[in-house]
Residue frames as qw, qx, qy, qz and C-alpha x, y, z in Angstrom:
[[0.597, -0.006, -0.654, -0.464, -0.58, 17.78, 8.82],
 [0.510, -0.267, 0.581, -0.575, -2.73, 15.64, 11.07],
 [0.337, 0.088, 0.937, -0.029, -4.37, 12.30, 11.21],
 [0.165, -0.090, -0.616, -0.765, -6.65, 11.81, 8.22],
 [0.581, -0.416, -0.509, -0.480, -9.58, 10.37, 10.19],
 [0.189, -0.448, 0.576, -0.657, -9.93, 11.07, 13.87],
 [0.865, -0.149, 0.016, -0.479, -12.44, 8.20, 14.11],
 [0.837, 0.250, -0.469, 0.128, -9.48, 5.81, 13.86],
 [0.144, 0.538, -0.592, 0.582, -7.60, 7.06, 16.93],
 [0.314, -0.288, 0.685, -0.591, -7.63, 4.88, 20.06],
 [0.861, 0.101, 0.198, -0.458, -9.69, 2.05, 18.55],
 [0.398, -0.233, 0.852, 0.247, -8.68, -1.50, 17.66],
 [0.653, 0.548, 0.005, -0.523, -9.61, -2.01, 13.99],
 [0.779, 0.083, 0.568, 0.252, -9.18, -4.63, 11.28],
 [0.103, -0.465, 0.409, 0.778, -7.18, -3.12, 8.43],
 [0.125, 0.160, 0.855, 0.477, -8.92, -5.15, 5.76],
 [0.031, 0.698, 0.713, -0.062, -12.29, -3.63, 6.75],
 [0.135, -0.692, -0.120, 0.699, -11.18, -0.01, 6.43],
 [0.232, 0.474, -0.437, -0.728, -11.14, 0.06, 2.62],
 [0.748, 0.283, 0.554, -0.231, -13.41, -1.75, 0.19],
 [0.374, -0.012, 0.702, 0.606, -12.85, -3.13, -3.28],
 [0.479, 0.634, 0.156, -0.587, -14.48, -1.39, -6.22],
 [0.807, 0.342, 0.441, 0.195, -14.76, -3.03, -9.67],
 [0.619, 0.598, 0.149, 0.487, -11.98, -1.90, -12.07],
 [0.076, -0.926, 0.076, -0.362, -10.55, 0.49, -9.53],
 [0.562, 0.023, -0.533, 0.632, -7.79, 1.22, -7.05],
 [0.389, -0.831, -0.228, -0.325, -9.20, 2.67, -3.86],
 [0.490, 0.177, -0.502, 0.690, -7.06, 4.37, -1.18],
 [0.463, -0.831, -0.237, -0.198, -7.66, 5.70, 2.32],
 [0.323, 0.531, -0.462, 0.633, -5.13, 7.77, 4.16],
 [0.681, -0.515, -0.506, 0.126, -4.94, 6.69, 7.79],
 [0.474, -0.729, -0.027, 0.493, -2.15, 9.07, 8.92],
 [0.552, 0.653, 0.112, 0.506, -0.62, 11.97, 7.10],
 [0.475, -0.823, 0.008, 0.311, 2.20, 13.73, 8.93],
 [0.254, 0.884, -0.368, -0.136, 5.24, 15.65, 7.81],
 [0.303, -0.534, 0.786, 0.076, 7.48, 12.68, 8.65],
 [0.028, 0.064, -0.939, -0.337, 5.40, 10.17, 6.66],
 [0.654, 0.012, -0.081, -0.752, 2.08, 8.62, 5.77],
 [0.296, 0.049, 0.950, -0.085, 0.11, 5.38, 6.29],
 [0.548, 0.271, -0.218, -0.761, -2.23, 4.65, 3.38],
 [0.556, 0.083, 0.821, -0.101, -4.47, 1.61, 2.90],
 [0.362, 0.368, -0.483, -0.707, -5.23, 0.51, -0.67],
 [0.696, 0.202, 0.664, -0.185, -7.63, -1.92, -2.30],
 [0.152, 0.407, -0.627, -0.647, -6.75, -3.04, -5.87],
 [0.853, 0.248, 0.235, -0.394, -9.28, -4.83, -8.00],
 [0.813, 0.038, 0.511, 0.276, -8.14, -7.80, -10.14],
 [0.637, 0.487, 0.316, 0.507, -5.73, -6.64, -12.84],
 [0.022, -0.981, -0.022, -0.193, -5.23, -3.15, -11.38],
 [0.793, -0.187, -0.110, 0.569, -1.86, -1.77, -10.37],
 [0.099, -0.931, 0.104, 0.336, 0.59, 1.08, -10.25],
 [0.766, 0.595, -0.094, 0.223, 2.91, 1.59, -13.18],
 [0.760, -0.079, -0.176, 0.621, 6.63, 1.77, -12.68],
 [0.020, -0.917, 0.030, -0.397, 7.74, 4.87, -10.87],
 [0.567, 0.081, -0.518, 0.636, 10.29, 6.00, -8.25],
 [0.403, -0.871, -0.219, -0.176, 9.88, 7.74, -4.90],
 [0.246, 0.699, -0.447, 0.501, 12.44, 9.77, -2.96],
 [0.450, -0.483, 0.551, -0.511, 11.68, 7.84, 0.25],
 [0.068, 0.076, -0.993, 0.050, 11.77, 4.25, 1.48],
 [0.673, -0.138, -0.063, -0.724, 8.36, 2.58, 1.55],
 [0.174, -0.082, 0.953, -0.234, 7.13, -0.40, 3.53],
 [0.627, -0.004, -0.353, -0.694, 4.29, -2.44, 2.05],
 [0.277, -0.044, 0.915, -0.290, 2.33, -5.09, 3.94],
 [0.409, -0.143, -0.694, -0.575, -0.19, -7.21, 2.03],
 [0.422, -0.094, 0.525, -0.733, -3.40, -7.33, 4.11],
 [0.756, 0.283, 0.500, -0.312, -5.50, -9.46, 1.75],
 [0.800, 0.594, 0.055, -0.067, -4.78, -11.38, -1.43],
 [0.697, -0.287, 0.326, 0.570, -1.44, -11.18, -3.24],
 [0.304, 0.920, -0.072, -0.236, 0.42, -8.81, -5.53],
 [0.814, 0.216, 0.105, 0.529, 3.29, -8.96, -7.98],
 [0.170, -0.961, 0.069, 0.208, 5.75, -6.26, -7.00],
 [0.778, 0.405, 0.004, 0.480, 8.69, -5.36, -9.16],
 [0.329, -0.906, 0.124, 0.235, 11.66, -3.52, -7.66],
 [0.039, -0.741, 0.558, 0.371, 14.48, -2.48, -9.98],
 [0.562, 0.371, -0.634, -0.380, 13.57, -5.20, -12.45],
 [0.137, 0.090, -0.965, 0.206, 13.29, -8.01, -9.83],
 [0.591, -0.322, -0.394, -0.626, 9.86, -9.59, -9.49],
 [0.020, -0.075, 0.844, -0.531, 8.34, -10.63, -6.12],
 [0.513, -0.446, -0.604, -0.416, 5.05, -12.38, -5.34],
 [0.009, -0.155, 0.598, -0.786, 3.93, -10.96, -1.98],
 [0.438, -0.405, -0.744, -0.300, 0.94, -12.53, -0.20],
 [0.516, -0.726, -0.133, -0.435, -1.35, -11.71, 2.75],
 [0.796, -0.593, 0.018, 0.119, 0.70, -11.40, 5.90],
 [0.749, 0.014, 0.117, 0.652, 3.92, -10.65, 4.07],
 [0.017, -0.949, -0.015, 0.315, 5.76, -7.38, 3.68],
 [0.735, 0.291, 0.162, 0.590, 8.36, -5.90, 1.41],
 [0.212, -0.783, -0.020, 0.584, 10.48, -2.74, 1.57],
 [0.609, 0.660, 0.259, 0.355, 10.81, -0.69, -1.54],
 [0.541, -0.384, -0.048, 0.746, 13.98, 1.39, -1.32],
 [0.126, 0.860, 0.077, -0.489, 14.12, 5.06, -2.20],
 [0.193, 0.740, -0.410, -0.498, 15.00, 6.10, -5.71],
 [0.184, -0.137, 0.930, 0.288, 14.65, 2.57, -7.18],
 [0.521, 0.021, -0.357, -0.775, 11.90, 1.97, -9.76],
 [0.188, 0.102, 0.939, -0.268, 9.04, -0.20, -8.61],
 [0.502, -0.072, -0.408, -0.759, 5.59, -1.26, -9.82],
 [0.374, 0.021, 0.819, -0.435, 2.65, -3.24, -8.39],
 [0.501, 0.022, -0.575, -0.646, 0.07, -5.47, -10.06],
 [0.692, -0.160, 0.433, -0.555, -2.88, -7.26, -8.49],
 [0.239, 0.082, -0.952, -0.174, -2.97, -11.09, -8.65],
 [0.288, -0.617, -0.732, -0.025, -6.72, -11.29, -8.17],
 [0.206, -0.887, -0.080, -0.405, -7.77, -8.56, -5.70],
 [0.664, -0.121, -0.455, 0.581, -5.44, -7.38, -2.98],
 [0.263, -0.942, -0.098, -0.185, -5.25, -4.90, -0.16],
 [0.701, 0.118, -0.296, 0.638, -2.07, -3.33, 1.11],
 [0.358, -0.900, -0.108, 0.223, -0.82, -0.93, 3.79],
 [0.598, 0.541, -0.063, 0.588, 1.74, 1.53, 2.51],
 [0.480, -0.805, -0.092, 0.335, 4.00, 3.23, 5.06],
 [0.544, 0.656, -0.012, 0.523, 6.06, 6.05, 3.52],
 [0.578, -0.646, -0.116, 0.485, 8.82, 7.49, 5.69],
 [0.380, 0.884, 0.067, 0.263, 9.98, 10.94, 4.56],
 [0.291, -0.885, 0.362, -0.027, 13.11, 11.18, 6.69]]
């Protein structure tokens, strides 16, 4: 697997500008996709989210714009722009937009 978009390599870019909001949608853009892990940027419209699920790997989420309610193993967290949270492997988690929000998801597969 290789970088998803070679136009991103070697350039200083603003994360928030790399993905746009769309009404009633969740939009994603994979920045890097390698065997060891991925970097994916998401834009969630107001009220959108991801239902509870588990993943076999730890995941790092940084909120780039707005805020989100993130639930990990039944514990609720309000995470806002500039903050991050780590979602541990094999623990149920869910995300819900508080207004619109953008996040960077870093999934480590090792």
